[in-house]
C-alpha positions as protocol buffer text, in pm:
chain_id: "A"
residue {
  index: 1
  type: MET
  ca { x: 6667 y: 7139 z: 8160 }
}
residue {
  index: 2
  type: ASP
  ca { x: 6922 y: 6976 z: 7931 }
}
residue {
  index: 3
  type: LEU
  ca { x: 7281 y: 7095 z: 7888 }
}
residue {
  index: 4
  type: ALA
  ca { x: 7217 y: 7286 z: 7564 }
}
residue {
  index: 5
  type: THR
  ca { x: 6926 y: 7477 z: 7717 }
}
residue {
  index: 6
  type: PHE
  ca { x: 7130 y: 7553 z: 8028 }
}
residue {
  index: 7
  type: VAL
  ca { x: 7423 y: 7691 z: 7826 }
}
residue {
  index: 8
  type: GLN
  ca { x: 7189 y: 7898 z: 7608 }
}
residue {
  index: 9
  type: THR
  ca { x: 7009 y: 8037 z: 7913 }
}
residue {
  index: 10
  type: PHE
  ca { x: 7337 y: 8106 z: 8091 }
}
residue {
  index: 11
  type: ALA
  ca { x: 7468 y: 8303 z: 7792 }
}
residue {
  index: 12
  type: ASN
  ca { x: 7144 y: 8500 z: 7768 }
}
residue {
  index: 13
  type: ALA
  ca { x: 7163 y: 8573 z: 8141 }
}
residue {
  index: 14
  type: VAL
  ca { x: 7515 y: 8712 z: 8112 }
}
residue {
  index: 15
  type: ILE
  ca { x: 7410 y: 8941 z: 7826 }
}
residue {
  index: 16
  type: SER
  ca { x: 7094 y: 9053 z: 8007 }
}
residue {
  index: 17
  type: SER
  ca { x: 7300 y: 9130 z: 8318 }
}
residue {
  index: 18
  type: SER
  ca { x: 7538 y: 9350 z: 8119 }
}
residue {
  index: 19
  type: ILE
  ca { x: 7248 y: 9548 z: 7968 }
}
residue {
  index: 20
  type: TYR
  ca { x: 7077 y: 9585 z: 8308 }
}
residue {
  index: 21
  type: ALA
  ca { x: 7406 y: 9709 z: 8453 }
}
residue {
  index: 22
  type: LEU
  ca { x: 7459 y: 9968 z: 8178 }
}
residue {
  index: 23
  type: VAL
  ca { x: 7110 y: 10110 z: 8225 }
}
residue {
  index: 24
  type: ALA
  ca { x: 7092 y: 10085 z: 8604 }
}
residue {
  index: 25
  type: VAL
  ca { x: 7434 y: 10235 z: 8681 }
}
residue {
  index: 26
  type: GLY
  ca { x: 7338 y: 10562 z: 8515 }
}
residue {
  index: 27
  type: LEU
  ca { x: 7002 y: 10563 z: 8692 }
}
residue {
  index: 28
  type: ALA
  ca { x: 7167 y: 10501 z: 9031 }
}
residue {
  index: 29
  type: LEU
  ca { x: 7426 y: 10772 z: 8969 }
}
residue {
  index: 30
  type: SER
  ca { x: 7171 y: 11036 z: 8868 }
}
residue {
  index: 31
  type: PHE
  ca { x: 6941 y: 10946 z: 9158 }
}
residue {
  index: 32
  type: GLY
  ca { x: 7226 y: 10970 z: 9405 }
}
residue {
  index: 33
  type: VAL
  ca { x: 7314 y: 11324 z: 9300 }
}
residue {
  index: 34
  type: MET
  ca { x: 6964 y: 11466 z: 9244 }
}
residue {
  index: 35
  type: LYS
  ca { x: 6762 y: 11249 z: 9486 }
}
residue {
  index: 36
  type: MET
  ca { x: 6498 y: 11224 z: 9216 }
}
residue {
  index: 37
  type: ALA
  ca { x: 6404 y: 10926 z: 9001 }
}
residue {
  index: 38
  type: ASN
  ca { x: 6417 y: 10971 z: 8626 }
}
residue {
  index: 39
  type: PHE
  ca { x: 6109 y: 10793 z: 8489 }
}
residue {
  index: 40
  type: ALA
  ca { x: 6217 y: 10883 z: 8134 }
}
residue {
  index: 41
  type: HIS
  ca { x: 6536 y: 10678 z: 8165 }
}
residue {
  index: 42
  type: GLY
  ca { x: 6381 y: 10394 z: 7965 }
}
residue {
  index: 43
  type: GLU
  ca { x: 6316 y: 10637 z: 7682 }
}
residue {
  index: 44
  type: PHE
  ca { x: 6687 y: 10719 z: 7670 }
}
residue {
  index: 45
  type: PHE
  ca { x: 6738 y: 10347 z: 7604 }
}
residue {
  index: 46
  type: MET
  ca { x: 6474 y: 10368 z: 7331 }
}
residue {
  index: 47
  type: ALA
  ca { x: 6637 y: 10677 z: 7180 }
}
residue {
  index: 48
  type: GLY
  ca { x: 6971 y: 10498 z: 7148 }
}
residue {
  index: 49
  type: ALA
  ca { x: 6803 y: 10216 z: 6959 }
}
residue {
  index: 50
  type: TYR
  ca { x: 6629 y: 10457 z: 6721 }
}
residue {
  index: 51
  type: VAL
  ca { x: 6954 y: 10640 z: 6648 }
}
residue {
  index: 52
  type: VAL
  ca { x: 7104 y: 10309 z: 6531 }
}
residue {
  index: 53
  type: TYR
  ca { x: 6788 y: 10233 z: 6333 }
}
residue {
  index: 54
  type: VAL
  ca { x: 6807 y: 10566 z: 6149 }
}
residue {
  index: 55
  type: LEU
  ca { x: 7182 y: 10580 z: 6091 }
}
residue {
  index: 56
  type: TYR
  ca { x: 7248 y: 10210 z: 6026 }
}
residue {
  index: 57
  type: ALA
  ca { x: 6925 y: 10052 z: 5900 }
}
residue {
  index: 58
  type: ILE
  ca { x: 6799 y: 10351 z: 5696 }
}
residue {
  index: 59
  type: ALA
  ca { x: 7100 y: 10569 z: 5612 }
}
residue {
  index: 60
  type: GLY
  ca { x: 7336 y: 10276 z: 5566 }
}
residue {
  index: 61
  type: HIS
  ca { x: 7622 y: 10405 z: 5782 }
}
residue {
  index: 62
  type: PRO
  ca { x: 7847 y: 10148 z: 5956 }
}
residue {
  index: 63
  type: PHE
  ca { x: 7700 y: 9996 z: 6271 }
}
residue {
  index: 64
  type: ILE
  ca { x: 7995 y: 10102 z: 6484 }
}
residue {
  index: 65
  type: LEU
  ca { x: 7954 y: 10463 z: 6369 }
}
residue {
  index: 66
  type: ALA
  ca { x: 7582 y: 10450 z: 6449 }
}
residue {
  index: 67
  type: VAL
  ca { x: 7655 y: 10324 z: 6801 }
}
residue {
  index: 68
  type: LEU
  ca { x: 7923 y: 10588 z: 6854 }
}
residue {
  index: 69
  type: CYS
  ca { x: 7676 y: 10857 z: 6743 }
}
residue {
  index: 70
  type: ALA
  ca { x: 7401 y: 10725 z: 6969 }
}
residue {
  index: 71
  type: VAL
  ca { x: 7611 y: 10774 z: 7282 }
}
residue {
  index: 72
  type: PRO
  ca { x: 7668 y: 11154 z: 7258 }
}
residue {
  index: 73
  type: ILE
  ca { x: 7319 y: 11218 z: 7115 }
}
residue {
  index: 74
  type: VAL
  ca { x: 7144 y: 11052 z: 7409 }
}
residue {
  index: 75
  type: ALA
  ca { x: 7399 y: 11202 z: 7650 }
}
residue {
  index: 76
  type: LEU
  ca { x: 7292 y: 11546 z: 7529 }
}
residue {
  index: 77
  type: MET
  ca { x: 6930 y: 11443 z: 7587 }
}
residue {
  index: 78
  type: GLY
  ca { x: 7022 y: 11362 z: 7945 }
}
residue {
  index: 79
  type: LEU
  ca { x: 7198 y: 11695 z: 7987 }
}
residue {
  index: 80
  type: ALA
  ca { x: 6897 y: 11880 z: 7843 }
}
residue {
  index: 81
  type: ALA
  ca { x: 6664 y: 11694 z: 8081 }
}
residue {
  index: 82
  type: GLU
  ca { x: 6879 y: 11797 z: 8377 }
}
residue {
  index: 83
  type: ARG
  ca { x: 6883 y: 12162 z: 8277 }
}
residue {
  index: 84
  type: LEU
  ca { x: 6516 y: 12192 z: 8178 }
}
residue {
  index: 85
  type: ILE
  ca { x: 6344 y: 11950 z: 8418 }
}
residue {
  index: 86
  type: PHE
  ca { x: 6552 y: 11827 z: 8710 }
}
residue {
  index: 87
  type: ARG
  ca { x: 6725 y: 12149 z: 8807 }
}
residue {
  index: 88
  type: PRO
  ca { x: 6410 y: 12368 z: 8817 }
}
residue {
  index: 89
  type: THR
  ca { x: 6216 y: 12103 z: 9015 }
}
residue {
  index: 90
  type: ARG
  ca { x: 6495 y: 11996 z: 9251 }
}
residue {
  index: 91
  type: ASP
  ca { x: 6312 y: 12120 z: 9562 }
}
residue {
  index: 92
  type: ASN
  ca { x: 5975 y: 11976 z: 9460 }
}
residue {
  index: 93
  type: LEU
  ca { x: 5971 y: 11596 z: 9433 }
}
residue {
  index: 94
  type: LEU
  ca { x: 5610 y: 11582 z: 9312 }
}
residue {
  index: 95
  type: ALA
  ca { x: 5679 y: 11832 z: 9034 }
}
residue {
  index: 96
  type: GLY
  ca { x: 5991 y: 11639 z: 8937 }
}
residue {
  index: 97
  type: PHE
  ca { x: 5799 y: 11313 z: 8927 }
}
residue {
  index: 98
  type: MET
  ca { x: 5526 y: 11463 z: 8708 }
}
residue {
  index: 99
  type: ALA
  ca { x: 5782 y: 11631 z: 8481 }
}
residue {
  index: 100
  type: THR
  ca { x: 5986 y: 11314 z: 8417 }
}
residue {
  index: 101
  type: ALA
  ca { x: 5669 y: 11107 z: 8367 }
}
residue {
  index: 102
  type: GLY
  ca { x: 5556 y: 11372 z: 8119 }
}
residue {
  index: 103
  type: LEU
  ca { x: 5893 y: 11362 z: 7942 }
}
residue {
  index: 104
  type: SER
  ca { x: 5862 y: 10984 z: 7912 }
}
residue {
  index: 105
  type: PHE
  ca { x: 5519 y: 11020 z: 7753 }
}
residue {
  index: 106
  type: ILE
  ca { x: 5635 y: 11296 z: 7519 }
}
residue {
  index: 107
  type: LEU
  ca { x: 5932 y: 11094 z: 7393 }
}
residue {
  index: 108
  type: GLN
  ca { x: 5711 y: 10789 z: 7335 }
}
residue {
  index: 109
  type: VAL
  ca { x: 5453 y: 10992 z: 7143 }
}
residue {
  index: 110
  type: LEU
  ca { x: 5722 y: 11169 z: 6943 }
}
residue {
  index: 111
  type: ALA
  ca { x: 5882 y: 10840 z: 6841 }
}
residue {
  index: 112
  type: GLY
  ca { x: 5540 y: 10700 z: 6756 }
}
residue {
  index: 113
  type: ARG
  ca { x: 5450 y: 10998 z: 6539 }
}
residue {
  index: 114
  type: ILE
  ca { x: 5778 y: 10980 z: 6348 }
}
residue {
  index: 115
  type: TRP
  ca { x: 5823 y: 10604 z: 6305 }
}
residue {
  index: 116
  type: GLY
  ca { x: 5477 y: 10462 z: 6378 }
}
residue {
  index: 117
  type: VAL
  ca { x: 5316 y: 10336 z: 6697 }
}
residue {
  index: 118
  type: GLY
  ca { x: 5229 y: 9979 z: 6609 }
}
residue {
  index: 119
  type: LEU
  ca { x: 5522 y: 9915 z: 6378 }
}
residue {
  index: 120
  type: MET
  ca { x: 5819 y: 9723 z: 6512 }
}
residue {
  index: 121
  type: LYS
  ca { x: 6135 y: 9834 z: 6336 }
}
residue {
  index: 122
  type: ARG
  ca { x: 6394 y: 9570 z: 6262 }
}
residue {
  index: 123
  type: VAL
  ca { x: 6764 y: 9652 z: 6254 }
}
residue {
  index: 124
  type: PRO
  ca { x: 6970 y: 9414 z: 6036 }
}
residue {
  index: 125
  type: THR
  ca { x: 7224 y: 9210 z: 6227 }
}
residue {
  index: 126
  type: PRO
  ca { x: 7567 y: 9362 z: 6151 }
}
residue {
  index: 127
  type: ILE
  ca { x: 7761 y: 9060 z: 6274 }
}
residue {
  index: 128
  type: MET
  ca { x: 7632 y: 8742 z: 6121 }
}
residue {
  index: 129
  type: GLY
  ca { x: 7701 y: 8390 z: 6235 }
}
residue {
  index: 130
  type: ALA
  ca { x: 7683 y: 8214 z: 6566 }
}
residue {
  index: 131
  type: VAL
  ca { x: 7890 y: 8015 z: 6810 }
}
residue {
  index: 132
  type: ASP
  ca { x: 7787 y: 7656 z: 6880 }
}
residue {
  index: 133
  type: PHE
  ca { x: 7882 y: 7527 z: 7223 }
}
residue {
  index: 134
  type: ALA
  ca { x: 7748 y: 7218 z: 7400 }
}
residue {
  index: 135
  type: GLY
  ca { x: 7452 y: 7215 z: 7165 }
}
residue {
  index: 136
  type: ALA
  ca { x: 7366 y: 7581 z: 7230 }
}
residue {
  index: 137
  type: HIS
  ca { x: 7343 y: 7830 z: 6943 }
}
residue {
  index: 138
  type: ILE
  ca { x: 7461 y: 8178 z: 7053 }
}
residue {
  index: 139
  type: GLY
  ca { x: 7448 y: 8462 z: 6802 }
}
residue {
  index: 140
  type: SER
  ca { x: 7771 y: 8649 z: 6739 }
}
residue {
  index: 141
  type: GLN
  ca { x: 7590 y: 8983 z: 6773 }
}
residue {
  index: 142
  type: ARG
  ca { x: 7491 y: 8897 z: 7128 }
}
residue {
  index: 143
  type: LEU
  ca { x: 7848 y: 8801 z: 7213 }
}
residue {
  index: 144
  type: VAL
  ca { x: 7968 y: 9148 z: 7112 }
}
residue {
  index: 145
  type: ILE
  ca { x: 7744 y: 9312 z: 7373 }
}
residue {
  index: 146
  type: LEU
  ca { x: 7926 y: 9161 z: 7671 }
}
residue {
  index: 147
  type: PRO
  ca { x: 8282 y: 9293 z: 7611 }
}
residue {
  index: 148
  type: VAL
  ca { x: 8152 y: 9638 z: 7513 }
}
residue {
  index: 149
  type: ALA
  ca { x: 7943 y: 9656 z: 7830 }
}
residue {
  index: 150
  type: ILE
  ca { x: 8231 y: 9535 z: 8048 }
}
residue {
  index: 151
  type: LEU
  ca { x: 8476 y: 9784 z: 7896 }
}
residue {
  index: 152
  type: THR
  ca { x: 8224 y: 10066 z: 7945 }
}
residue {
  index: 153
  type: LEU
  ca { x: 8160 y: 9975 z: 8308 }
}
residue {
  index: 154
  type: VAL
  ca { x: 8534 y: 9942 z: 8377 }
}
residue {
  index: 155
  type: ALA
  ca { x: 8595 y: 10283 z: 8217 }
}
residue {
  index: 156
  type: LEU
  ca { x: 8318 y: 10432 z: 8429 }
}
residue {
  index: 157
  type: TRP
  ca { x: 8462 y: 10273 z: 8743 }
}
residue {
  index: 158
  type: LEU
  ca { x: 8807 y: 10414 z: 8665 }
}
residue {
  index: 159
  type: PHE
  ca { x: 8656 y: 10757 z: 8603 }
}
residue {
  index: 160
  type: LEU
  ca { x: 8463 y: 10752 z: 8932 }
}
residue {
  index: 161
  type: ASN
  ca { x: 8753 y: 10623 z: 9140 }
}
residue {
  index: 162
  type: ARG
  ca { x: 9069 y: 10759 z: 8976 }
}
residue {
  index: 163
  type: THR
  ca { x: 8982 y: 11108 z: 8849 }
}
residue {
  index: 164
  type: ARG
  ca { x: 8912 y: 11426 z: 9040 }
}
residue {
  index: 165
  type: GLN
  ca { x: 8579 y: 11486 z: 8868 }
}
residue {
  index: 166
  type: GLY
  ca { x: 8479 y: 11125 z: 8923 }
}
residue {
  index: 167
  type: LYS
  ca { x: 8555 y: 11137 z: 9294 }
}
residue {
  index: 168
  type: ALA
  ca { x: 8360 y: 11462 z: 9323 }
}
residue {
  index: 169
  type: LEU
  ca { x: 8067 y: 11301 z: 9143 }
}
residue {
  index: 170
  type: ARG
  ca { x: 8080 y: 10998 z: 9370 }
}
residue {
  index: 171
  type: ALA
  ca { x: 8089 y: 11220 z: 9677 }
}
residue {
  index: 172
  type: ALA
  ca { x: 7791 y: 11418 z: 9549 }
}
residue {
  index: 173
  type: ALA
  ca { x: 7599 y: 11094 z: 9488 }
}
residue {
  index: 174
  type: GLN
  ca { x: 7673 y: 10947 z: 9831 }
}
residue {
  index: 175
  type: LYS
  ca { x: 7652 y: 11257 z: 10054 }
}
residue {
  index: 176
  type: PRO
  ca { x: 7544 y: 11566 z: 9857 }
}
residue {
  index: 177
  type: GLU
  ca { x: 7521 y: 11794 z: 10161 }
}
residue {
  index: 178
  type: ALA
  ca { x: 7874 y: 11713 z: 10275 }
}
residue {
  index: 179
  type: ALA
  ca { x: 8000 y: 11746 z: 9917 }
}
residue {
  index: 180
  type: ALA
  ca { x: 7847 y: 12093 z: 9889 }
}
residue {
  index: 181
  type: LEU
  ca { x: 8021 y: 12198 z: 10212 }
}
residue {
  index: 182
  type: GLN
  ca { x: 8351 y: 12088 z: 10055 }
}
residue {
  index: 183
  type: GLY
  ca { x: 8296 y: 12327 z: 9766 }
}
residue {
  index: 184
  type: ILE
  ca { x: 8167 y: 12077 z: 9509 }
}
residue {
  index: 185
  type: ASP
  ca { x: 7923 y: 12236 z: 9265 }
}
residue {
  index: 186
  type: LEU
  ca { x: 7611 y: 12018 z: 9286 }
}
residue {
  index: 187
  type: ASN
  ca { x: 7459 y: 12172 z: 8973 }
}
residue {
  index: 188
  type: ARG
  ca { x: 7765 y: 12074 z: 8776 }
}
residue {
  index: 189
  type: MET
  ca { x: 7765 y: 11727 z: 8926 }
}
residue {
  index: 190
  type: SER
  ca { x: 7394 y: 11684 z: 8844 }
}
residue {
  index: 191
  type: ALA
  ca { x: 7462 y: 11779 z: 8483 }
}
residue {
  index: 192
  type: LEU
  ca { x: 7753 y: 11536 z: 8467 }
}
residue {
  index: 193
  type: ALA
  ca { x: 7550 y: 11256 z: 8626 }
}
residue {
  index: 194
  type: MET
  ca { x: 7263 y: 11297 z: 8380 }
}
residue {
  index: 195
  type: THR
  ca { x: 7505 y: 11313 z: 8088 }
}
residue {
  index: 196
  type: ILE
  ca { x: 7663 y: 10983 z: 8195 }
}
residue {
  index: 197
  type: ALA
  ca { x: 7319 y: 10833 z: 8260 }
}
residue {
  index: 198
  type: GLY
  ca { x: 7201 y: 10929 z: 7912 }
}
residue {
  index: 199
  type: ALA
  ca { x: 7521 y: 10801 z: 7751 }
}
residue {
  index: 200
  type: SER
  ca { x: 7508 y: 10461 z: 7924 }
}
residue {
  index: 201
  type: ALA
  ca { x: 7137 y: 10410 z: 7852 }
}
residue {
  index: 202
  type: GLY
  ca { x: 7186 y: 10520 z: 7493 }
}
residue {
  index: 203
  type: LEU
  ca { x: 7475 y: 10276 z: 7451 }
}
residue {
  index: 204
  type: ALA
  ca { x: 7264 y: 9992 z: 7591 }
}
residue {
  index: 205
  type: GLY
  ca { x: 6979 y: 10071 z: 7352 }
}
residue {
  index: 206
  type: ALA
  ca { x: 7216 y: 10100 z: 7057 }
}
residue {
  index: 207
  type: LEU
  ca { x: 7374 y: 9761 z: 7132 }
}
residue {
  index: 208
  type: MET
  ca { x: 7033 y: 9595 z: 7168 }
}
residue {
  index: 209
  type: ALA
  ca { x: 6882 y: 9746 z: 6851 }
}
residue {
  index: 210
  type: PRO
  ca { x: 6983 y: 9453 z: 6625 }
}
residue {
  index: 211
  type: VAL
  ca { x: 6872 y: 9201 z: 6889 }
}
residue {
  index: 212
  type: THR
  ca { x: 6524 y: 9324 z: 6983 }
}
residue {
  index: 213
  type: PRO
  ca { x: 6248 y: 9501 z: 6786 }
}
residue {
  index: 214
  type: VAL
  ca { x: 6273 y: 9880 z: 6806 }
}
residue {
  index: 215
  type: THR
  ca { x: 5944 y: 10037 z: 6920 }
}
residue {
  index: 216
  type: PRO
  ca { x: 5841 y: 10358 z: 7101 }
}
residue {
  index: 217
  type: TYR
  ca { x: 5757 y: 10152 z: 7409 }
}
residue {
  index: 218
  type: MET
  ca { x: 6064 y: 9930 z: 7429 }
}
residue {
  index: 219
  type: GLY
  ca { x: 6186 y: 10121 z: 7736 }
}
residue {
  index: 220
  type: HIS
  ca { x: 5897 y: 10004 z: 7957 }
}
residue {
  index: 221
  type: SER
  ca { x: 6043 y: 9670 z: 8063 }
}
residue {
  index: 222
  type: VAL
  ca { x: 6392 y: 9816 z: 8077 }
}
residue {
  index: 223
  type: ILE
  ca { x: 6304 y: 10095 z: 8319 }
}
residue {
  index: 224
  type: LEU
  ca { x: 6111 y: 9852 z: 8541 }
}
residue {
  index: 225
  type: MET
  ca { x: 6410 y: 9620 z: 8569 }
}
residue {
  index: 226
  type: ALA
  ca { x: 6646 y: 9917 z: 8613 }
}
residue {
  index: 227
  type: PHE
  ca { x: 6445 y: 10042 z: 8910 }
}
residue {
  index: 228
  type: VAL
  ca { x: 6440 y: 9693 z: 9061 }
}
residue {
  index: 229
  type: VAL
  ca { x: 6819 y: 9671 z: 9016 }
}
residue {
  index: 230
  type: VAL
  ca { x: 6879 y: 10013 z: 9173 }
}
residue {
  index: 231
  type: VAL
  ca { x: 6655 y: 9945 z: 9473 }
}
residue {
  index: 232
  type: LEU
  ca { x: 6792 y: 9593 z: 9516 }
}
residue {
  index: 233
  type: GLY
  ca { x: 7154 y: 9709 z: 9500 }
}
residue {
  index: 234
  type: GLY
  ca { x: 7099 y: 10015 z: 9718 }
}
residue {
  index: 235
  type: MET
  ca { x: 6991 y: 10358 z: 9604 }
}
residue {
  index: 236
  type: ALA
  ca { x: 7287 y: 10563 z: 9475 }
}
residue {
  index: 237
  type: SER
  ca { x: 7524 y: 10265 z: 9504 }
}
residue {
  index: 238
  type: ILE
  ca { x: 7713 y: 10206 z: 9179 }
}
residue {
  index: 239
  type: GLN
  ca { x: 7870 y: 9882 z: 9300 }
}
residue {
  index: 240
  type: GLY
  ca { x: 7534 y: 9767 z: 9432 }
}
residue {
  index: 241
  type: ALA
  ca { x: 7372 y: 9831 z: 9096 }
}
residue {
  index: 242
  type: MET
  ca { x: 7633 y: 9620 z: 8919 }
}
residue {
  index: 243
  type: ILE
  ca { x: 7597 y: 9331 z: 9163 }
}
residue {
  index: 244
  type: ALA
  ca { x: 7218 y: 9348 z: 9159 }
}
residue {
  index: 245
  type: ALA
  ca { x: 7219 y: 9358 z: 8777 }
}
residue {
  index: 246
  type: VAL
  ca { x: 7404 y: 9026 z: 8766 }
}
residue {
  index: 247
  type: ILE
  ca { x: 7173 y: 8867 z: 9024 }
}
residue {
  index: 248
  type: LEU
  ca { x: 6855 y: 8992 z: 8858 }
}
residue {
  index: 249
  type: GLY
  ca { x: 6979 y: 8908 z: 8509 }
}
residue {
  index: 250
  type: PHE
  ca { x: 7029 y: 8544 z: 8603 }
}
residue {
  index: 251
  type: VAL
  ca { x: 6708 y: 8518 z: 8805 }
}
residue {
  index: 252
  type: ILE
  ca { x: 6492 y: 8674 z: 8533 }
}
residue {
  index: 253
  type: THR
  ca { x: 6648 y: 8479 z: 8246 }
}
residue {
  index: 254
  type: PHE
  ca { x: 6633 y: 8137 z: 8413 }
}
residue {
  index: 255
  type: CYS
  ca { x: 6277 y: 8197 z: 8538 }
}
residue {
  index: 256
  type: THR
  ca { x: 6175 y: 8300 z: 8187 }
}
residue {
  index: 257
  type: THR
  ca { x: 6321 y: 7980 z: 8046 }
}
residue {
  index: 258
  type: LEU
  ca { x: 6165 y: 7759 z: 8313 }
}
residue {
  index: 259
  type: PHE
  ca { x: 5829 y: 7935 z: 8336 }
}
residue {
  index: 260
  type: ASP
  ca { x: 5744 y: 8255 z: 8144 }
}
residue {
  index: 261
  type: GLY
  ca { x: 5818 y: 8628 z: 8137 }
}
residue {
  index: 262
  type: VAL
  ca { x: 5532 y: 8728 z: 8367 }
}
residue {
  index: 263
  type: ILE
  ca { x: 5640 y: 8490 z: 8642 }
}
residue {
  index: 264
  type: ALA
  ca { x: 6001 y: 8602 z: 8592 }
}
residue {
  index: 265
  type: THR
  ca { x: 5902 y: 8966 z: 8649 }
}
residue {
  index: 266
  type: MET
  ca { x: 5703 y: 8868 z: 8958 }
}
residue {
  index: 267
  type: VAL
  ca { x: 6001 y: 8677 z: 9095 }
}
residue {
  index: 268
  type: GLY
  ca { x: 6232 y: 8973 z: 9030 }
}
residue {
  index: 269
  type: VAL
  ca { x: 6004 y: 9217 z: 9210 }
}
residue {
  index: 270
  type: GLY
  ca { x: 5950 y: 8964 z: 9489 }
}
residue {
  index: 271
  type: LEU
  ca { x: 6326 y: 8928 z: 9530 }
}
residue {
  index: 272
  type: MET
  ca { x: 6355 y: 9305 z: 9564 }
}
residue {
  index: 273
  type: ALA
  ca { x: 6081 y: 9309 z: 9828 }
}
residue {
  index: 274
  type: LEU
  ca { x: 6248 y: 9026 z: 10021 }
}
residue {
  index: 275
  type: VAL
  ca { x: 6585 y: 9202 z: 10024 }
}
residue {
  index: 276
  type: LEU
  ca { x: 6422 y: 9526 z: 10140 }
}
residue {
  index: 277
  type: VAL
  ca { x: 6253 y: 9344 z: 10430 }
}
residue {
  index: 278
  type: VAL
  ca { x: 6583 y: 9194 z: 10545 }
}
residue {
  index: 279
  type: ARG
  ca { x: 6804 y: 9490 z: 10450 }
}
residue {
  index: 280
  type: PRO
  ca { x: 6599 y: 9806 z: 10380 }
}
residue {
  index: 281
  type: GLN
  ca { x: 6896 y: 10002 z: 10243 }
}
residue {
  index: 282
  type: GLY
  ca { x: 6961 y: 9737 z: 9975 }
}
residue {
  index: 283
  type: LEU
  ca { x: 7258 y: 9509 z: 9923 }
}
residue {
  index: 284
  type: MET
  ca { x: 7524 y: 9780 z: 9914 }
}
residue {
  index: 285
  type: GLY
  ca { x: 7329 y: 10082 z: 10039 }
}
residue {
  index: 286
  type: ARG
  ca { x: 7421 y: 10275 z: 10349 }
}
residue {
  index: 287
  type: GLU
  ca { x: 7198 y: 10309 z: 10648 }
}
residue {
  index: 288
  type: THR
  ca { x: 7054 y: 10655 z: 10701 }
}
residue {
  index: 289
  type: VAL
  ca { x: 7071 y: 10805 z: 11047 }
}
């Protein structure tokens, strides 16, 4: 691997890590509160991309406005999913699994019926140009993703650690039974967690819309990597999800460059399995008694 390829791969790894972190943090937070995996989380990512496609590529509104609209729209989708699916099936894990898998299928079919199944939608690049460094050619649009993702994750960290609602949400995610005994409303925390999860996934999809083709099934690879990140970092661990996102982003990107995408996915899943053998609770997870 020459220097230019290394720099290009390194830049792609940083961007991939930021997207994995945005998607996985919301998934970890919602799982921690509800103890139920959201298999439609990848479709929230897809929905954010389609909002940008409709508002920016079709309607001609500014890209920033399209991204800002995608966040609350997908956040409301997350809130609706909590009220209509997660809350009624909270005591039945099998029903919750089937319901979220069904929601994932419904959202894919709906997007396919509206915009076409086999048609890849292209979103024009709003920020043209590129940065040349050490022979590498890095698109300016990709460089915008990193600061936005970092600012979002920092804002989320400040909310979770410095505000009353954030501390209550973190308590509900880490020890829901103890949080309930302290008077924290778990239903309210579940709704808040799913709203944040939808918003973060929608933001990630909106940012990636000009970079990757927009299709009804674009959430498949994203949700797979998000689950690997969450399990690797430790279920319900926000810090663990961030650390695991960086590790997995670099491993997947460099393996893809050196080999191919299939081997990269296998290596990522194998890394998760290896960590679980050595440390079953994940990198930052807590042991259960």
